[in-house]
N, C-alpha and C positions, 0 to 999 in steps of 0.2 A: 846420184851416186851415193851408196851407202857408206856410212862412216863406220870403220872397224875399230878405231882406237888402237890398242896395242896388240890386238888379235889380227891374224890374217884374213879371217872370215867374219863377216858382219853377223850381228844377232838377228834371229828371226822370230824369237819369242820374248814375251815381256810378261811380268807378273805384277799385280797391283795389291800392295800390302797396305791395309788400313792403319792410319796413324792414330792411335788411341790416346786419349788424354790420360795422364798419370794422376791428375787432380780430381776430375769428375768421372764417374762411372758410366760406362756405355756411351761416352761422347767421342765421336770421330772428328778429328781436326782436319783431316784430309786423307789423300791417298798417296802413297810412295810407289811410283811406277819405275820398275828396274828391268833393264833388258837382261836376259839370261845368257849365260855363256853356253855356246853351242857345244863346247868340248867338255861340259861337265853335266852330270846328271842332276836334274832337279829333284833332290830327295829331301827327307826331313831335316838333314843337317843344313842343307842349303836354304831351306825355308826358314829355319830358326835363326840362321845368321842374318837373313833379310829382316826378320822380326825385330832383332836386336838393334839393327840400323834404324828401323822404323821408330823405336822407343827413344833412341837417342835424338832423332829428329823432333819427336814429341816433346822432349825435355827443353830443347832449344826454342821451340814454338810457344811453349808455356812461358818461358822466361821472357821472350820477345813481347809477348802480349802483356805480361805484367809490367814491363817497362813502359810499354805504350800507354797502358792504363795510368800508371803513375805519373808520367809526363802529362797526360791529359788532365789529371787532377791538379797538378802543379799550375798548369796554365789556366784552369777554371778558378783556382784560388787567387791567382794573380789578377785575373780580371775582376773578381769580386772584390779584392782589396782595392783595386784601382777605382772601382765604382763607388765604394764606400768612402774612400778618401776624397774623391771629387764631390760626393754629396756632402760630407761634413765640411769641406772647404766652402762650398756654396752656402750651406746653411749658416755657417760662422759668419761670413761676409754680410749675409743678409740681416743677421742679428745685430752686428756691430754699428751698422749705419743708424738705426733707430735709437740704439742705446746712447750713442754719441750725441744725438740731437736732444735726448732727454737729459743726459748729463750737463749739456751746455744750458739747457733751459733751467735746471735746478741750480746751477752754479750762478746764473744771472739772478735768480730769485733770492738766493743766499746773500748775494752781494747787495741787492736792494734792501733786504731786511737789515743788514748791517748798517747800511747808509742811514735808514730810517732811525734806527736806534741812536747812531752818532749825532743825528740832527736833533733828537729829542733828549739828547744827553742821559741816555739810559743804556748802560753797558750790560745789563743783565740779559741773559738768554730767555726769550719767551718760549711757550710750548710750540709755537709755529717754527721758531728758529730751531728747536731739537728736531722736530719732525723733518724739516727740510734737510738738515745735516744728515740725519739717519737715512733719509731717501737717496741723497746724494752719494753717501759712502756704500750703501747697498748696491746702487746702480753701477758704480765704479767697480765694485767687487764682482758684479755679474759680467761687466765688460771683460775683466781679467779672466773670469772663467771661460768666457767665450773665446778669448784669445788663447787660453790654454787648450781648449777643445781644437782649435785650428792647428796649434803647434803639435798637438797629439797626432792628428791626421797627417801632417807633414812627416812626422817622425816614423809613422807606419809606412809611409811610402818612401822612406829613406832620403828624404829631401831636407832634413833639419840637422843642424849641428849644434850640439848642446853646449851651453855656456853656463858654467857654475860660478856662483857667488855667495858670499856670506849672507845668512838670513837671521833676522832677529826672530826666533821661534816664539819667545814669550809674547812679543808684540803681535806676531801673526796670529797666535792663539786668541789673544784679546779681541783682535779685529773680527775673527770669525765668531767668537762668542757674542759680540755686540749685534750680530745679525738678528738674534733671538730676543733681545732685550724688550723691545716694544710689544711683542706678542705675550711674553711671560709677565710683564708688568701690568698689561691689561686684565690678565687672569688674577690679579691681586697677589702675585707671588713676589717676594723679595728675591732679586737676582743679584748674586755676588759672584763676580769673577776675580780670580787672584792669579798672579804670576810670580816669578822670582824677583821681579823689579817693582812691581805696583799692585794695588787692590782697589777695586772699584765697587761700589754698592749701587 
């Protein structure tokens, strides 16, 4: 049974109007197939009316495609961020384990050196003491940096809550500067660091 809709007589003719892209020239997005009214002559005005409809359809198709492309890009970025966060987390954990073992070994070595000095009634720091302390401090600082890297990846994934606390900025600056002391002094350069509370040569 033929469908007539609001009309008493079913349509017997149809016309296919190309849906042209408003963004790209000569790009056909599809065809708009419309049944023609039997009671109306298919003239230029009728055709232009259908062309206007096809243009409106083209606009909505372009918008829908743009939204789909945007959603696809968002999902891709989310998957990339997730993979990056997972990678950073795994790398951070892999670094922290050997760093912890190194720190424990250096701490034991430092403790043994102090014990030997105490047994020898010599409280002056030797060159070995200074090197061990420097290695221990730098390794501990490296572990903190790795932990910060892990925290950063968690923050990017939205799984980290910030916890603010007062920081001794001068002391932090001095600690960072001390990382370069051994290299600079080996080059025969006098290394002086100063802060608002202390000065070290």
